[in-house]
C-alpha positions in Angstrom: -115.8 227.2 -193.5 -116.1 224.1 -194.8 -117.5 222.9 -198.0 -118.5 218.9 -198.0 -120.4 216.6 -200.1 -123.2 214.8 -198.4 -121.7 211.3 -198.8 -118.5 212.2 -197.7 -120.2 214.2 -194.0 -122.3 211.0 -193.7 -119.2 209.1 -193.4 -117.1 211.4 -191.0 -120.7 212.9 -189.2 -119.0 212.5 -185.9 -116.0 214.8 -186.7 -118.1 216.9 -188.8 -120.3 217.5 -185.7 -116.9 218.3 -183.5 -115.6 220.6 -185.7 -119.2 222.8 -185.7 -119.5 222.4 -181.6 -115.8 224.2 -181.6 -117.2 226.9 -184.1 -116.6 226.1 -187.4 -119.6 225.8 -190.5 -119.9 223.3 -192.6 -121.6 223.7 -196.1 -123.0 220.0 -197.4 -122.7 220.0 -201.4 -124.9 217.7 -203.5 -123.7 217.7 -207.5 -121.9 220.8 -206.7 -124.6 222.5 -205.2 -125.1 223.7 -201.5 -128.3 221.7 -199.9 -127.3 222.6 -196.1 -125.3 224.0 -193.4 -124.5 223.4 -190.7 -123.4 225.6 -187.6 -122.9 225.3 -183.9 -126.2 226.1 -181.8 -127.1 229.0 -180.8 -128.7 229.8 -177.3 -131.8 231.3 -177.5 -130.2 234.3 -174.6 -127.4 234.9 -177.7 -130.2 234.9 -180.5 -131.9 237.9 -178.3 -128.9 239.6 -177.7 -127.7 240.0 -181.5 -131.4 240.8 -182.0 -131.7 243.2 -179.4 -128.2 244.7 -180.9 -130.1 244.9 -185.0 -132.7 246.5 -183.5 -130.8 249.3 -181.7 -128.7 249.8 -185.1 -131.4 250.3 -187.1 -132.6 254.0 -188.0 -135.9 254.5 -189.3 -136.3 257.5 -191.5 -140.5 259.5 -191.2 -142.8 258.9 -189.2 -143.6 255.7 -187.7 -145.7 253.3 -189.4 -148.7 253.5 -187.1 -149.0 257.6 -187.8 -148.8 257.0 -191.2 -151.8 254.1 -191.2 -154.1 256.7 -189.4 -153.0 259.6 -191.6 -154.5 257.4 -195.3 -157.5 256.1 -193.4 -158.3 259.8 -192.2 -157.5 260.9 -196.0 -159.3 258.1 -197.7 -162.7 258.7 -195.5 -162.4 262.3 -196.6 
């Protein structure tokens, strides 16, 4: 991951974009504070695959939320 000042990025934008296109991540810094991140573009399909992988790795404990809400509503009525 490359950290570079905003001014330097403006001078070398084409070179930075070439590096990002190859998969590198670039952090833009202004006054020693990170202000932006340039990352390679992901196709929608890649994003959806990663979301599915994320959901599949989740392990939910307890009752589903819908069951909990229905039970709470029932308890409030009676």
